[in-house]
N, C-alpha and C positions, 0 to 999 in steps of 0.2 A: 453783507450779515455777520454779526456775531454773535459766534454760538455757547453758549451760555453752559458752563460744566455744574450743572446742579444735580444732588445726588440725590435719591428715595428712597422711603422706607414703605410700608404698608400696603404694598401693589396685589393685583390678583391676574391669575388668566398666563399659567407660566407657556410658555411658546415658543417652540423653535423656528417657525414661518417667516417665512421673508416677506409674504406679501399681507397685507394687510387691511379693514376695510378702510375708507379714507376719514369717516367719519371717527376713525381712534387717532388719525397722524397728529402730529405735534401740542398733548396734551395735557406735559408734564408742567407742571408749575412748582413755587417754593411751598404751597398749601402740603406738598406730597413729602415733604420731607419732613420726619417723624424723632428726629436726631437732631443734636443743635451742631455737629459739627458739619451736617447735610447741610445744613443751612446760609449759603451762601452770602455772604453780608455786602457782597456789589450789590446782589438785587431784590435779596428777603431780609425780614425785618422778624427776630426773633424775641417773641415772649417767654423770658425766665417764671413769670409768675404761673403761667397757665401752658408752660411748655408746646406752645403751637410755631409755625412757623409759618409767615403770612407773604404775600408780593408785596413789594416797594409800591409808593404811587409811579402812575405814569409821569406825571410831571418832572421826575428827577430823573428819567431817560435823555442820554442823545439820541440824536438822527436813528444813527446803526442798532443801538440796539432795543430804543422802541419799536423798528422792522423788525428784528428779530426773535424780542421774545415772545413766548408762545401766546396759541388762542386766551388760555387763562386768565391771563395777565390783565386781556380788557385792554389792551391798547393801542392808538393807532397815531401814526404822525402829522400832523396838521401842518400843510406846506405853504398855507397862508400865514399863518402865525409863528412857523416854523416852531411848534413846539409838540411836546407827545403829550395826548389827552387820551382821558377815558371815553371808550367806544360808547356813544348811546343808543341809537337805533339806524337801522339802514337808511330808511327814506330819510332821515335825516343828510344822507351825503346825496352833493351831485358832480356827475363827471362830462367830460365832452365825449361828445357821439361818438366819436373816431377812437375813445379812450374807454370805451361802455365796460370793456373787459376788469379794469380796474376795482371795479364793483366786488367783484370778487377775489381780485387779485391784493388788491390794500385793505379789505375790510372783512372783518369776522362775521362768517354765515351768509351771505350779500350775494347778488345776484343783479346784475340791469332791469329795472322795469321799464320796458321797450312802452308800453302806454303811456310813459310821462315823458316823451322825445317832445322837447320844445327847437322845432327846424328852426326859426328866427336866431334863437340863444344860442343853436348846437350845444344841445346840453340834456343832460336824461339824469334822473333818480334812480335810486336805490332800492332793492327790496329784501324782504329776509328771502334768504335760499328757500326753492320748494323739495329740495331733493340732495341727496348726499353726492356732490358728484363734483370734484373741481370745477368744470366748466356744466352750469346749471343756466337755463333759460327756458321762460313757457311756451316763448314760440319763434320760430323763424324769419316769418314773414317780414318783421320789421327789424330784422338785427341788417346793420349794412354792410353790405357784400363785401367789404375790406378785409370785416371782424366777423366773418362767416366761417369760422372753422371748430367743427369738434364739438360743440356746445349740444347739449343733451335735454331735448323737451321730455315733461312730464312723463308719453305713452311711450318714451324711450331711440326714438327717433333721434337723426343726430343733424346739426345744421350744416352742411356743404355748401360750397361755391357751384352753380350751375354753369362753365365754364360758356357754356354755345348764349344760354340766353342770358347769362351776367346777373344772374337772380344768386338771392338766397333760399337754399331749398331743403324741405325735411325730407331727410333719406331715411330707409331701413340699414342700419348694419349691426351685425352680430357676431363677427369676426375681421379680422382685419384685410382678409383676401378681398372682402365686400368696397373696400376701397378702391377707386382706381390710382392709377399713376401719380396725375394729381391733385386727388385730394387727401394722399396717404400720410393716416395721421403722427405723425414722426414722436409724442410723445408718448406713442403706446406700440408703434411699428416702425419698421424700415421696407425697404426696394429689400428684393434679392431674386436675381434672376425674372425683371421686370414681373415679381409678385408683388402685392402687400404683405409682407409676414410678420408677423406679434415678435415682438423684442423678448430677446432674454436677456440674463447677465450675461451669457459666452459671448453674445458678441458685440459687445460693448467695448468698444479701448478704454487704455488705463484713464486719458482723461473728462471721460465720460460716465462712468463707472460707480453710480451710488446709486440715482435710483430713476422707476420710470413707473407709467400709468397703465392700468387696462384700456381697452380700447372705448371706455365707456367714461372713463376718471371716473370711476366709483372704487377702485383697488390702486394702493401703490404697493410696487416691490422694491425692496434696499438689497442694492448688491455691494460688494465689497472685491480689493483688487489682491489677491494672493500674493503678489510678486510676481507672477509673469501670465496669470490670466481675469478676466473679472469671473468673479461667482456667486452664485444666490448666500446672503449674509445668513449664516447660521448664530441666529440670536443667543444660544445658550451657550455659543463660546465666549461670549464678548464678556470681559473687563467692567468693573464698576469704572472703571477711566473711561475706558470705550464705551461703555451704553448708550449713555444717552448723545454724545453727538453721531453716532454709528447713524440713530434711527431717528435723526432728526427729531428730536422730543417726543417721542412716540410711547420710547420704553424707556424707565427708568431702575437703578439698584434698587434689590431691597436687600434691607441690613438683616433680613431675617432671617431669609433666607439663603443669602450671600449669592444673587442669580440676577438677572437683566428681566425684568416684568412692564406689560403694560401698563402705564401709571393709570389710576383710579384714583376717584376724587371724596371727600367726606362729605354722607350725606348730613346735614345740621341739622335734621328733625328726626337724626336715630343714630345707634351707633355701628350702624352698617357703612358697607361703602360701596358704591356703585360704577359701573362701568357706565363713564361717557361716549353715549354711542351720537354724540351729535356737534361735530365742529371737524373741519380745516381750514387754516390757506396756509397751503404751506410754506414753504420756502421756495417757491420758485416765481419767478416771474412769466407770467402767462400773457398773452394780445396784448400787452400794454402797448 
């Protein structure tokens, strides 16, 4: 993935926290740039008449850039036509059953629709995500056993493999220690003295010191390497050059306050700005 170095103005919610809701991750775009110098020509278009910055059309992006731009660009890579296209709606896309995770991995606010499984064709369609979790699914019953890892259902349970029955089952998980050694959630936990334990930045090696999820995949924690250890990222200490890349397009630079702040999007119906509370697809490849 190619990280875009775009800076942004007029942001809101100053926070130094290293943990944010999934719905707030990956939400910066050219529309947040309020001055021309922050409107990078490679990805954005500056309108000198209106003094606004807008996203370029998806069709101009290469594969790497198409898969790397944040959610608000509304771009997806079409592997059939090998072109970057504008995302339409979740139900327009179909994947093989074995790659059901692609609905949430490659699309915007989508999840696999298990009710549309076509056994003969070996495919299923996607549907709108029903909750703000990276791994969201309606139920575990129809989820292929091979893909039965940590998907969260609307009632808060998780889909986990039952190695005895070889079935995908819904189980109640409220903390990492509820997992067994066989199904310890590696996106949020690690094995410590034979107990599945919550990840922290402090236990991550340098090569993995970036991000991790909460056990229910509804929050993301940012980490950074300080030269000798992995520590929680303190957003308030980031410079303009570090702000966007270090937070996976979640925070941008506010030119008014000279601080790194969570991105917001203009409300076209008023002069106010609203926080985006509904979207991510991280730059993590999950269960593909």
